[in-house]
Backbone as JSON Lines, residues from 0, in Angstrom:
{"i":0,"aa":"M","n":[-39.61,69.07,-20.62],"ca":[-38.47,69.26,-20.31],"c":[-38.38,68.33,-18.8]}
{"i":1,"aa":"Q","n":[-39.57,68.43,-18.01],"ca":[-39.54,67.75,-16.95],"c":[-39.4,66.26,-16.97]}
{"i":2,"aa":"T","n":[-40.28,65.71,-18.23],"ca":[-40.06,64.43,-18.39],"c":[-38.58,63.87,-18.89]}
{"i":3,"aa":"N","n":[-37.91,64.81,-19.5],"ca":[-36.52,64.44,-19.88],"c":[-35.83,64.04,-18.88]}
{"i":4,"aa":"T","n":[-35.86,65.14,-17.74],"ca":[-35.07,65.06,-16.32],"c":[-35.37,63.83,-15.77]}
{"i":5,"aa":"R","n":[-36.8,63.36,-15.83],"ca":[-36.83,62.02,-15.16],"c":[-36.54,60.85,-16.02]}
{"i":6,"aa":"N","n":[-36.46,60.93,-17.21],"ca":[-36.25,59.73,-17.84],"c":[-34.54,59.77,-17.73]}
{"i":7,"aa":"N","n":[-33.74,60.96,-17.84],"ca":[-32.47,60.88,-17.73],"c":[-32.11,60.27,-16.37]}
{"i":8,"aa":"G","n":[-33.07,60.54,-15.2],"ca":[-32.51,60.22,-13.98],"c":[-32.98,58.59,-13.75]}
{"i":9,"aa":"F","n":[-33.8,58.08,-14.58],"ca":[-33.99,56.92,-14.62],"c":[-33.07,55.97,-15.38]}
{"i":10,"aa":"F","n":[-32.24,56.54,-16.31],"ca":[-31.46,55.79,-17.12],"c":[-30.0,55.97,-16.15]}
{"i":11,"aa":"L","n":[-30.03,57.03,-15.41],"ca":[-28.62,57.2,-14.54],"c":[-28.94,56.2,-13.44]}
{"i":12,"aa":"N","n":[-30.03,55.8,-12.94],"ca":[-30.3,54.92,-11.84],"c":[-29.93,53.46,-12.1]}
{"i":13,"aa":"D","n":[-30.62,53.23,-13.55],"ca":[-30.44,51.96,-14.33],"c":[-29.04,51.57,-14.44]}
{"i":14,"aa":"W","n":[-28.35,52.61,-14.8],"ca":[-26.44,52.39,-15.25],"c":[-25.72,52.31,-13.75]}
{"i":15,"aa":"M","n":[-26.19,52.74,-12.73],"ca":[-25.57,52.55,-11.77],"c":[-25.87,51.01,-11.03]}
{"i":16,"aa":"M","n":[-27.35,50.94,-10.9],"ca":[-27.52,49.26,-10.82],"c":[-26.58,48.26,-11.4]}
{"i":17,"aa":"L","n":[-26.58,48.34,-12.56],"ca":[-25.67,47.46,-13.57],"c":[-24.43,47.39,-13.17]}
{"i":18,"aa":"M","n":[-23.9,48.53,-12.73],"ca":[-22.44,48.89,-12.25],"c":[-22.36,48.01,-11.06]}
{"i":19,"aa":"A","n":[-23.23,48.12,-10.27],"ca":[-22.84,47.47,-9.0],"c":[-23.29,45.81,-8.89]}
{"i":20,"aa":"L","n":[-24.12,45.58,-9.99],"ca":[-24.33,44.04,-10.16],"c":[-22.99,43.51,-10.56]}
{"i":21,"aa":"F","n":[-22.45,44.11,-11.64],"ca":[-21.14,43.83,-12.46],"c":[-20.02,43.84,-11.42]}
{"i":22,"aa":"L","n":[-20.04,44.79,-10.33],"ca":[-18.85,44.57,-9.55],"c":[-19.05,43.52,-8.14]}
{"i":23,"aa":"S","n":[-20.15,43.15,-8.03],"ca":[-20.55,42.23,-6.95],"c":[-20.24,41.0,-7.63]}
{"i":24,"aa":"L","n":[-20.73,40.78,-9.05],"ca":[-20.17,39.4,-9.68],"c":[-18.6,39.2,-10.01]}
{"i":25,"aa":"S","n":[-17.9,40.47,-10.13],"ca":[-16.44,40.36,-10.27],"c":[-15.99,39.95,-9.09]}
{"i":26,"aa":"L","n":[-16.4,40.41,-7.68],"ca":[-15.68,39.99,-6.51],"c":[-16.17,38.64,-6.17]}
{"i":27,"aa":"Y","n":[-17.48,38.26,-6.44],"ca":[-17.77,36.95,-6.27],"c":[-16.72,35.77,-6.95]}
{"i":28,"aa":"S","n":[-16.48,36.07,-8.24],"ca":[-15.71,35.01,-9.04],"c":[-14.23,35.22,-8.7]}
{"i":29,"aa":"A","n":[-13.99,36.37,-8.01],"ca":[-12.48,36.5,-7.58],"c":[-12.3,35.87,-6.36]}
{"i":30,"aa":"S","n":[-13.01,35.58,-5.55],"ca":[-12.88,34.98,-4.23],"c":[-12.63,33.37,-4.02]}
{"i":31,"aa":"P","n":[-11.59,33.06,-3.54],"ca":[-10.98,31.81,-3.53],"c":[-11.66,30.94,-3.23]}
{"i":32,"aa":"A","n":[-11.71,29.58,-3.95],"ca":[-12.57,28.41,-3.87],"c":[-12.13,27.88,-2.44]}
{"i":33,"aa":"P","n":[-13.02,27.35,-1.95],"ca":[-12.59,26.56,-0.78],"c":[-11.84,25.13,-0.88]}
{"i":34,"aa":"A","n":[-10.97,24.93,0.06],"ca":[-9.95,23.93,-0.37],"c":[-10.9,22.56,-0.08]}
{"i":35,"aa":"P","n":[-10.54,21.69,-1.33],"ca":[-11.34,20.37,-1.23],"c":[-11.0,19.73,0.18]}
{"i":36,"aa":"A","n":[-11.97,18.83,0.49],"ca":[-11.83,18.04,1.66],"c":[-11.15,16.8,1.22]}
{"i":37,"aa":"P","n":[-10.41,16.45,2.48],"ca":[-9.43,15.23,2.03],"c":[-10.2,14.08,1.46]}
{"i":38,"aa":"T","n":[-9.68,13.42,0.71],"ca":[-10.33,12.09,-0.22],"c":[-9.78,10.72,0.64]}
{"i":39,"aa":"P","n":[-10.44,9.8,0.61],"ca":[-9.85,8.46,0.79],"c":[-8.53,8.13,0.4]}
{"i":40,"aa":"T","n":[-8.62,8.43,-1.02],"ca":[-7.23,8.24,-1.85],"c":[-6.18,8.88,-1.13]}
{"i":41,"aa":"S","n":[-6.32,10.0,-0.71],"ca":[-5.19,10.92,-0.2],"c":[-4.78,10.48,1.11]}
{"i":42,"aa":"L","n":[-5.85,9.7,2.24],"ca":[-5.45,9.43,3.09],"c":[-4.78,8.08,3.34]}
{"i":43,"aa":"S","n":[-5.29,7.27,2.23],"ca":[-4.65,5.84,2.06],"c":[-3.28,6.24,1.41]}
{"i":44,"aa":"N","n":[-3.03,7.18,0.74],"ca":[-1.5,7.73,0.42],"c":[-0.78,7.58,1.45]}
{"i":45,"aa":"N","n":[-1.26,8.34,2.61],"ca":[-0.53,8.49,3.59],"c":[-0.27,7.38,4.54]}
{"i":46,"aa":"L","n":[-1.49,6.47,4.6],"ca":[-1.29,5.29,5.09],"c":[-0.3,4.65,4.76]}
{"i":47,"aa":"V","n":[-0.09,4.34,3.35],"ca":[0.97,3.39,2.47],"c":[2.3,3.99,2.85]}
{"i":48,"aa":"E","n":[2.54,5.18,2.57],"ca":[3.61,5.91,2.74],"c":[4.17,5.66,4.05]}
{"i":49,"aa":"S","n":[3.24,6.09,5.26],"ca":[3.99,5.76,6.49],"c":[4.26,4.4,6.68]}
{"i":50,"aa":"T","n":[3.5,3.42,6.15],"ca":[3.97,2.17,6.33],"c":[5.09,1.7,5.86]}
{"i":51,"aa":"C","n":[5.41,2.21,4.36],"ca":[6.72,2.04,3.85],"c":[7.79,2.73,4.22]}
{"i":52,"aa":"N","n":[7.4,3.96,4.9],"ca":[8.79,4.36,5.57],"c":[9.28,3.61,6.78]}
{"i":53,"aa":"K","n":[8.75,2.75,7.25],"ca":[8.9,2.15,8.41],"c":[9.83,0.81,7.77]}
{"i":54,"aa":"T","n":[9.46,0.34,6.74],"ca":[10.6,-0.55,6.11],"c":[12.06,0.06,6.1]}
{"i":55,"aa":"C","n":[13.11,-0.98,5.88],"ca":[14.32,-0.34,5.59],"c":[14.49,0.73,4.17]}
{"i":56,"aa":"D","n":[15.39,1.11,4.07],"ca":[15.77,2.0,2.74],"c":[15.61,1.07,1.58]}
{"i":57,"aa":"E","n":[16.1,0.01,1.46],"ca":[16.31,-1.23,0.49],"c":[14.86,-1.4,0.17]}
{"i":58,"aa":"L","n":[13.95,-1.33,1.04],"ca":[12.62,-2.12,0.67],"c":[11.77,-1.13,0.33]}
{"i":59,"aa":"Y","n":[11.94,0.5,0.66],"ca":[11.18,1.27,0.58],"c":[10.31,1.37,-0.89]}
{"i":60,"aa":"T","n":[11.26,1.54,-2.03],"ca":[10.58,1.53,-3.43],"c":[9.56,0.17,-3.66]}
{"i":61,"aa":"L","n":[10.04,-0.86,-3.19],"ca":[9.19,-2.08,-3.53],"c":[8.22,-2.07,-2.77]}
{"i":62,"aa":"C","n":[8.07,-1.73,-1.44],"ca":[6.96,-1.7,-0.46],"c":[5.84,-0.69,-1.16]}
{"i":63,"aa":"M","n":[6.35,0.72,-1.67],"ca":[5.35,1.35,-2.45],"c":[4.81,1.06,-3.54]}
{"i":64,"aa":"E","n":[5.43,0.07,-4.43],"ca":[4.92,-0.36,-5.67],"c":[4.03,-1.59,-5.38]}
{"i":65,"aa":"I","n":[4.5,-2.37,-4.24],"ca":[3.26,-3.28,-3.98],"c":[2.17,-2.64,-3.35]}
{"i":66,"aa":"L","n":[2.06,-1.78,-2.51],"ca":[0.71,-1.45,-1.77],"c":[0.22,-0.62,-2.55]}
{"i":67,"aa":"E","n":[1.03,0.57,-3.75],"ca":[0.17,1.43,-4.49],"c":[-0.49,0.71,-5.83]}
{"i":68,"aa":"S","n":[-0.07,-0.42,-6.14],"ca":[-0.61,-1.32,-7.19],"c":[-1.66,-2.03,-7.19]}
{"i":69,"aa":"N","n":[-1.75,-2.24,-5.89],"ca":[-3.01,-2.93,-5.56],"c":[-4.1,-2.11,-5.45]}
{"i":70,"aa":"P","n":[-5.59,-2.37,-5.78],"ca":[-6.71,-1.5,-5.47],"c":[-7.1,-1.38,-3.99]}
{"i":71,"aa":"E","n":[-7.21,-2.75,-3.41],"ca":[-7.55,-2.7,-2.04],"c":[-6.7,-1.91,-0.95]}
{"i":72,"aa":"T","n":[-5.37,-2.21,-1.06],"ca":[-4.44,-1.62,-0.09],"c":[-4.18,-0.14,-0.69]}
{"i":73,"aa":"A","n":[-4.28,0.36,-1.97],"ca":[-4.17,1.71,-2.28],"c":[-5.36,2.33,-1.89]}
{"i":74,"aa":"S","n":[-6.66,1.72,-1.77],"ca":[-7.68,2.64,-1.23],"c":[-8.08,2.24,0.14]}
{"i":75,"aa":"A","n":[-7.25,1.61,0.95],"ca":[-7.79,1.52,2.44],"c":[-7.54,2.92,2.94]}
{"i":76,"aa":"S","n":[-8.74,2.95,3.85],"ca":[-9.26,4.2,4.47],"c":[-8.8,4.19,5.58]}
{"i":77,"aa":"S","n":[-8.35,3.22,6.62],"ca":[-7.93,3.05,7.86],"c":[-6.82,1.87,8.23]}
{"i":78,"aa":"P","n":[-6.11,2.32,9.19],"ca":[-4.98,1.28,9.45],"c":[-5.57,-0.39,9.28]}
{"i":79,"aa":"L","n":[-6.87,-0.3,9.9],"ca":[-7.57,-1.99,9.95],"c":[-7.72,-2.33,8.39]}
{"i":80,"aa":"D","n":[-8.31,-1.55,7.53],"ca":[-8.44,-1.86,6.17],"c":[-7.24,-2.23,5.59]}
{"i":81,"aa":"L","n":[-6.01,-1.39,6.11],"ca":[-4.84,-1.46,5.12],"c":[-4.1,-3.04,5.63]}
{"i":82,"aa":"A","n":[-4.38,-3.21,6.95],"ca":[-3.92,-4.44,7.49],"c":[-4.53,-5.68,6.68]}
{"i":83,"aa":"K","n":[-5.73,-5.62,6.77],"ca":[-6.89,-6.88,6.08],"c":[-6.53,-6.98,4.63]}
{"i":84,"aa":"A","n":[-6.15,-5.89,4.01],"ca":[-5.83,-5.76,2.36],"c":[-4.25,-6.11,2.0]}
{"i":85,"aa":"A","n":[-3.47,-5.69,3.14],"ca":[-2.25,-6.18,2.9],"c":[-1.91,-7.53,3.32]}
{"i":86,"aa":"L","n":[-2.43,-8.06,4.19],"ca":[-2.52,-9.7,4.72],"c":[-2.86,-10.48,3.57]}
{"i":87,"aa":"N","n":[-4.12,-10.19,3.05],"ca":[-4.6,-10.98,1.79],"c":[-3.87,-10.81,0.71]}
{"i":88,"aa":"L","n":[-3.43,-9.7,0.27],"ca":[-2.41,-10.06,-0.76],"c":[-1.32,-10.54,-0.56]}
{"i":89,"aa":"A","n":[-0.87,-10.46,0.71],"ca":[0.37,-11.23,0.87],"c":[0.35,-12.74,0.61]}
{"i":90,"aa":"V","n":[-0.74,-13.1,1.03],"ca":[-1.08,-14.76,0.94],"c":[-1.24,-14.93,-0.3]}
{"i":91,"aa":"E","n":[-1.97,-14.21,-1.02],"ca":[-2.27,-14.45,-2.5],"c":[-0.92,-14.55,-3.29]}
{"i":92,"aa":"D","n":[0.0,-13.51,-3.31],"ca":[0.83,-13.15,-3.71],"c":[2.11,-14.26,-3.59]}
{"i":93,"aa":"T","n":[2.18,-14.62,-2.31],"ca":[3.22,-15.69,-1.73],"c":[2.78,-17.32,-2.51]}
{"i":94,"aa":"Q","n":[1.5,-17.27,-2.36],"ca":[1.09,-18.67,-2.95],"c":[1.29,-18.7,-4.38]}
{"i":95,"aa":"V","n":[1.29,-17.87,-5.21],"ca":[1.63,-17.82,-6.83],"c":[2.98,-17.89,-6.74]}
{"i":96,"aa":"A","n":[3.85,-17.16,-5.89],"ca":[5.19,-17.13,-5.84],"c":[6.0,-18.47,-5.51]}
{"i":97,"aa":"S","n":[5.37,-19.13,-4.6],"ca":[5.84,-20.55,-4.11],"c":[5.93,-21.54,-5.32]}
{"i":98,"aa":"E","n":[4.55,-21.47,-6.02],"ca":[4.64,-22.4,-7.24],"c":[5.61,-22.32,-8.17]}
{"i":99,"aa":"K","n":[5.87,-20.88,-8.46],"ca":[6.89,-20.4,-9.39],"c":[8.28,-20.97,-8.9]}
{"i":100,"aa":"L","n":[8.52,-20.43,-7.75],"ca":[9.56,-20.62,-7.16],"c":[9.99,-22.46,-7.34]}
{"i":101,"aa":"R","n":[9.01,-23.11,-6.91],"ca":[9.19,-24.53,-7.09],"c":[9.39,-24.97,-8.42]}
{"i":102,"aa":"V","n":[9.06,-24.44,-9.34],"ca":[9.25,-24.71,-10.99],"c":[10.65,-24.47,-11.29]}
{"i":103,"aa":"L","n":[11.0,-23.23,-10.78],"ca":[12.26,-22.51,-11.24],"c":[13.29,-23.49,-10.7]}
{"i":104,"aa":"L","n":[13.29,-23.83,-9.29],"ca":[14.32,-24.67,-8.38],"c":[14.4,-25.92,-9.0]}
{"i":105,"aa":"K","n":[13.43,-26.41,-9.39],"ca":[13.38,-28.01,-10.15],"c":[14.19,-27.88,-11.26]}
{"i":106,"aa":"T","n":[14.15,-26.86,-12.32],"ca":[14.98,-26.94,-13.17],"c":[16.75,-26.64,-13.09]}
{"i":107,"aa":"K","n":[16.94,-26.29,-12.04],"ca":[18.26,-25.74,-11.55],"c":[18.72,-26.75,-10.48]}
{"i":108,"aa":"I","n":[18.04,-27.3,-9.53],"ca":[18.59,-28.43,-8.56],"c":[18.07,-29.85,-8.99]}
{"i":109,"aa":"T","n":[18.96,-30.32,-9.49],"ca":[18.69,-31.46,-10.28],"c":[19.43,-32.68,-9.5]}
{"i":110,"aa":"Q","n":[20.49,-32.38,-8.82],"ca":[21.43,-33.38,-8.12],"c":[20.76,-33.58,-6.72]}
{"i":111,"aa":"P","n":[20.43,-35.07,-6.47],"ca":[19.93,-35.41,-5.2],"c":[20.22,-34.6,-3.64]}
{"i":112,"aa":"E","n":[21.59,-34.49,-3.9],"ca":[22.31,-33.92,-2.49],"c":[21.98,-32.57,-2.38]}
{"i":113,"aa":"L","n":[21.69,-31.94,-3.15],"ca":[21.17,-30.44,-3.13],"c":[19.55,-30.25,-3.02]}
{"i":114,"aa":"S","n":[18.82,-31.25,-2.72],"ca":[17.65,-31.09,-2.36],"c":[17.18,-30.34,-1.15]}
{"i":115,"aa":"E","n":[18.14,-30.75,-0.19],"ca":[18.09,-29.89,0.85],"c":[17.98,-28.36,0.78]}
{"i":116,"aa":"L","n":[18.7,-27.88,0.08],"ca":[18.64,-26.46,-0.43],"c":[17.27,-26.04,-0.94]}
{"i":117,"aa":"F","n":[16.79,-26.94,-1.75],"ca":[15.41,-26.68,-2.43],"c":[14.4,-26.59,-0.98]}
{"i":118,"aa":"D","n":[14.46,-27.56,-0.45],"ca":[13.78,-27.65,0.85],"c":[13.78,-26.27,1.64]}
{"i":119,"aa":"I","n":[14.92,-25.69,1.94],"ca":[14.99,-24.52,2.81],"c":[14.29,-23.41,2.33]}
{"i":120,"aa":"C","n":[14.49,-23.0,0.9],"ca":[13.51,-21.98,0.12],"c":[12.09,-22.13,-0.11]}
{"i":121,"aa":"V","n":[11.7,-23.33,-0.18],"ca":[10.27,-23.87,-0.26],"c":[9.66,-23.66,0.94]}
{"i":122,"aa":"N","n":[10.2,-24.46,2.05],"ca":[9.65,-24.32,3.14],"c":[9.63,-22.68,3.93]}
{"i":123,"aa":"W","n":[10.31,-21.92,3.61],"ca":[10.23,-20.5,4.05],"c":[8.96,-20.02,3.22]}
{"i":124,"aa":"Y","n":[8.89,-20.1,2.12],"ca":[7.69,-19.87,1.38],"c":[6.19,-20.39,1.87]}
{"i":125,"aa":"D","n":[6.15,-21.72,2.29],"ca":[5.31,-22.43,2.78],"c":[4.61,-21.77,4.25]}
{"i":126,"aa":"M","n":[5.68,-21.4,4.97],"ca":[5.89,-21.0,6.41],"c":[5.22,-19.43,6.17]}
{"i":127,"aa":"A","n":[5.66,-18.89,5.27],"ca":[5.19,-17.38,4.98],"c":[3.76,-17.31,4.77]}
{"i":128,"aa":"V","n":[3.17,-18.06,4.04],"ca":[1.99,-18.35,3.78],"c":[1.03,-18.61,4.72]}
{"i":129,"aa":"G","n":[1.5,-19.8,5.67],"ca":[0.73,-20.03,6.58],"c":[0.68,-18.89,7.9]}
{"i":130,"aa":"Q","n":[1.9,-18.19,8.06],"ca":[1.84,-17.15,9.07],"c":[0.64,-15.84,8.52]}
{"i":131,"aa":"F","n":[0.84,-15.64,7.49],"ca":[0.19,-14.58,6.74],"c":[-1.4,-15.06,6.76]}
{"i":132,"aa":"S","n":[-1.75,-16.33,6.56],"ca":[-2.93,-16.62,6.61],"c":[-3.59,-16.65,8.13]}
{"i":133,"aa":"M","n":[-2.99,-16.85,9.03],"ca":[-3.26,-16.88,10.41],"c":[-3.49,-15.38,10.55]}
{"i":134,"aa":"S","n":[-2.83,-14.75,10.31],"ca":[-2.6,-13.24,11.0],"c":[-3.85,-12.53,10.22]}
{"i":135,"aa":"S","n":[-4.19,-13.13,9.17],"ca":[-5.19,-12.32,8.48],"c":[-6.52,-12.62,8.97]}
{"i":136,"aa":"K","n":[-6.52,-13.69,9.68],"ca":[-7.8,-14.52,10.18],"c":[-7.93,-13.64,11.83]}
{"i":137,"aa":"E","n":[-6.9,-13.59,12.24],"ca":[-7.01,-12.99,13.75],"c":[-7.07,-11.46,13.74]}
{"i":138,"aa":"V","n":[-6.8,-10.71,12.57],"ca":[-6.64,-9.18,12.7],"c":[-7.72,-8.54,13.04]}
{"i":139,"aa":"D","n":[-9.0,-9.03,12.87],"ca":[-10.27,-8.07,13.52],"c":[-10.51,-8.43,14.94]}
{"i":140,"aa":"E","n":[-10.09,-9.6,15.32],"ca":[-10.74,-9.8,16.82],"c":[-9.39,-9.82,18.02]}
{"i":141,"aa":"D","n":[-8.1,-10.04,17.47],"ca":[-6.97,-10.2,18.23],"c":[-5.74,-9.62,17.58]}
{"i":142,"aa":"P","n":[-5.81,-8.18,17.46],"ca":[-4.95,-7.66,16.54],"c":[-3.12,-7.99,17.18]}
{"i":143,"aa":"E","n":[-3.23,-8.57,18.72],"ca":[-1.82,-8.54,19.08],"c":[-1.15,-9.88,18.86]}
{"i":144,"aa":"T","n":[-2.17,-10.99,18.62],"ca":[-1.62,-12.37,18.1],"c":[-1.64,-12.15,16.48]}
{"i":145,"aa":"A","n":[-2.35,-11.3,16.01],"ca":[-2.14,-11.21,14.53],"c":[-0.89,-10.58,14.16]}
{"i":146,"aa":"N","n":[-0.34,-9.72,15.12],"ca":[0.94,-8.95,15.05],"c":[1.98,-10.37,15.24]}
{"i":147,"aa":"Y","n":[1.73,-10.81,16.21],"ca":[2.93,-12.26,16.52],"c":[2.73,-12.99,15.58]}
{"i":148,"aa":"D","n":[1.9,-13.44,14.98],"ca":[1.93,-14.31,13.76],"c":[2.65,-13.65,12.38]}
{"i":149,"aa":"A","n":[2.45,-12.5,12.38],"ca":[2.96,-11.72,11.12],"c":[4.66,-11.53,11.57]}
{"i":150,"aa":"D","n":[4.96,-11.52,13.0],"ca":[6.12,-11.39,13.19],"c":[7.25,-12.57,13.0]}
{"i":151,"aa":"L","n":[6.32,-13.81,13.35],"ca":[7.1,-15.04,13.12],"c":[7.67,-15.18,11.46]}
{"i":152,"aa":"A","n":[6.81,-14.65,10.46],"ca":[7.11,-14.7,9.19],"c":[8.34,-13.55,8.86]}
{"i":153,"aa":"N","n":[8.42,-12.64,9.77],"ca":[9.23,-11.71,9.5],"c":[10.64,-12.12,9.97]}
{"i":154,"aa":"S","n":[10.42,-12.84,11.17],"ca":[11.82,-13.26,11.63],"c":[12.57,-14.36,10.97]}
{"i":155,"aa":"H","n":[11.78,-14.88,10.12],"ca":[12.75,-15.84,9.2],"c":[13.32,-15.05,8.1]}
{"i":156,"aa":"E","n":[14.83,-14.87,8.0],"ca":[15.64,-14.12,7.27],"c":[15.48,-14.95,5.84]}
{"i":157,"aa":"S","n":[15.54,-13.89,4.85],"ca":[15.56,-14.52,3.74],"c":[17.0,-14.96,3.19]}
{"i":158,"aa":"S","n":[18.07,-14.59,3.99],"ca":[19.34,-15.08,4.0],"c":[19.73,-16.57,4.05]}
{"i":159,"aa":"D","n":[18.56,-17.28,4.8],"ca":[19.05,-18.66,4.6],"c":[18.92,-19.2,3.42]}
{"i":160,"aa":"C","n":[17.63,-18.68,2.61],"ca":[17.33,-19.21,1.33],"c":[18.44,-18.53,0.16]}
{"i":161,"aa":"E","n":[18.86,-17.48,0.43],"ca":[19.81,-16.89,-0.47],"c":[21.18,-17.65,-0.34]}
{"i":162,"aa":"S","n":[21.5,-17.62,1.02],"ca":[22.85,-18.46,1.03],"c":[22.7,-19.94,0.52]}
{"i":163,"aa":"A","n":[21.8,-20.72,0.78],"ca":[21.63,-22.09,0.24],"c":[21.68,-22.07,-1.35]}
{"i":164,"aa":"L","n":[20.99,-21.17,-2.08],"ca":[21.29,-21.0,-3.52],"c":[22.7,-20.8,-3.57]}
{"i":165,"aa":"A","n":[23.2,-19.64,-3.02],"ca":[24.71,-19.4,-3.55],"c":[25.35,-20.35,-3.32]}
{"i":166,"aa":"S","n":[25.31,-21.34,-2.39],"ca":[26.21,-22.5,-2.03],"c":[26.21,-23.47,-3.15]}
{"i":167,"aa":"A","n":[24.81,-23.38,-3.68],"ca":[24.63,-24.36,-4.86],"c":[25.15,-23.89,-6.08]}
{"i":168,"aa":"G","n":[25.62,-22.57,-6.23],"ca":[26.05,-21.78,-7.15],"c":[25.16,-21.35,-8.15]}
{"i":169,"aa":"I","n":[23.61,-21.26,-7.67],"ca":[22.33,-20.54,-8.21],"c":[21.97,-19.03,-8.16]}
{"i":170,"aa":"H","n":[22.54,-18.56,-9.07],"ca":[22.28,-17.15,-9.3],"c":[21.22,-16.53,-10.29]}
{"i":171,"aa":"L","n":[19.96,-16.51,-10.0],"ca":[18.85,-16.2,-10.97],"c":[18.52,-14.92,-10.61]}
{"i":172,"aa":"P","n":[18.37,-13.98,-11.59],"ca":[17.59,-12.7,-11.25],"c":[16.18,-13.07,-10.6]}
{"i":173,"aa":"Q","n":[15.76,-13.68,-11.52],"ca":[14.09,-14.01,-11.21],"c":[13.94,-14.33,-9.68]}
{"i":174,"aa":"I","n":[14.61,-15.41,-9.58],"ca":[14.64,-15.96,-8.17],"c":[15.06,-14.96,-7.17]}
{"i":175,"aa":"E","n":[16.17,-14.17,-7.21],"ca":[16.65,-13.13,-6.3],"c":[15.38,-12.06,-6.08]}
{"i":176,"aa":"A","n":[14.69,-11.69,-7.19],"ca":[13.96,-10.7,-7.27],"c":[12.37,-11.16,-6.3]}
{"i":177,"aa":"M","n":[12.03,-12.51,-6.46],"ca":[11.07,-13.33,-5.73],"c":[11.53,-13.27,-4.29]}
{"i":178,"aa":"I","n":[12.76,-13.54,-3.78],"ca":[13.05,-13.83,-2.52],"c":[12.92,-12.07,-1.82]}
{"i":179,"aa":"K","n":[13.45,-11.03,-2.53],"ca":[13.24,-9.83,-1.98],"c":[11.78,-9.46,-2.11]}
{"i":180,"aa":"R","n":[10.76,-9.76,-2.83],"ca":[9.61,-9.43,-2.69],"c":[8.94,-9.91,-1.39]}
{"i":181,"aa":"L","n":[9.24,-11.36,-1.08],"ca":[8.57,-11.9,-0.07],"c":[9.1,-11.26,1.16]}
{"i":182,"aa":"E","n":[10.51,-11.01,1.25],"ca":[10.91,-10.19,2.51],"c":[10.52,-8.93,2.78]}
{"i":183,"aa":"C","n":[9.59,-8.45,1.62],"ca":[9.29,-6.88,1.97],"c":[7.65,-7.56,2.59]}
{"i":184,"aa":"F","n":[7.08,-8.29,1.65],"ca":[6.09,-8.75,2.34],"c":[6.02,-8.96,3.91]}
{"i":185,"aa":"C","n":[6.81,-9.9,4.08],"ca":[6.94,-10.01,5.85],"c":[6.98,-8.77,6.63]}
{"i":186,"aa":"R","n":[7.94,-8.01,6.11],"ca":[8.13,-6.7,6.83],"c":[6.7,-5.72,6.9]}
{"i":187,"aa":"I","n":[6.28,-5.62,5.5],"ca":[4.8,-5.04,5.73],"c":[3.78,-5.64,6.41]}
{"i":188,"aa":"A","n":[3.64,-7.09,6.62],"ca":[2.83,-7.38,7.28],"c":[2.9,-7.4,8.96]}
{"i":189,"aa":"Y","n":[4.3,-7.36,9.33],"ca":[4.5,-6.99,10.78],"c":[4.36,-5.66,10.72]}
{"i":190,"aa":"I","n":[4.27,-4.76,10.19],"ca":[4.36,-3.0,10.2],"c":[2.77,-2.94,10.48]}
{"i":191,"aa":"V","n":[1.95,-3.55,9.49],"ca":[0.43,-3.09,9.46],"c":[-0.45,-3.56,10.48]}
{"i":192,"aa":"T","n":[0.13,-4.85,11.02],"ca":[-0.3,-5.23,12.11],"c":[0.26,-4.52,13.41]}
{"i":193,"aa":"D","n":[1.33,-4.36,13.48],"ca":[1.97,-3.5,14.66],"c":[1.08,-2.29,14.87]}
{"i":194,"aa":"A","n":[0.73,-1.62,13.7],"ca":[-0.11,-0.45,13.68],"c":[-1.47,-0.29,14.49]}
{"i":195,"aa":"L","n":[-1.93,-1.59,14.47],"ca":[-3.22,-1.52,14.93],"c":[-3.57,-1.35,16.3]}
{"i":196,"aa":"P","n":[-4.61,-0.7,17.24],"ca":[-4.58,-0.71,18.37],"c":[-4.74,-2.11,19.15]}
{"i":197,"aa":"Q","n":[-4.47,-2.2,20.44],"ca":[-4.46,-3.57,20.88],"c":[-5.71,-4.02,21.54]}
{"i":198,"aa":"E","n":[-6.54,-2.94,21.77],"ca":[-7.79,-3.06,22.08],"c":[-8.78,-2.27,21.35]}
{"i":199,"aa":"F","n":[-9.95,-3.07,21.09],"ca":[-11.19,-2.19,20.36],"c":[-12.23,-1.62,21.13]}
């Protein structure tokens, strides 16, 4: 009889320990998981969005498409990284676009008297490539000068090229899209260099 009581007590204690273990495991699994730390990508998205918010409403969507579709600009984790990546992208993109523009305009501007219109647009592209390149080289050591050079590209209005083409009766959606893209790059270049601290 004494043995049975001891066994019953043993089973009761065992059962209580199992219940306690079950409850503690339940509480642990129900506790909220810690929030994930911010990733470079989410930080980059903030940098990209804050940059594009500073463009005009007309360029915001195009700015987001340009910066988010490029791995270097999309993954930039600081304003300096974004400035470097954006300026390099501006140089590469504008160089390619310049060659396309030359080919397109040569097929449309065949009269010698309209050659000046060709020069207005092509020179704007060449000037932008030069300013982006200089700004890209200066951004590490002299952000103020980099911003100045980016501003020179930004200050040349696309309206000169657009007006020249309109006066020649040239309306090509492809060319108009290219002009808008360069206009957006000019604005981006100014914004990303303006966001840099002037002294390191």
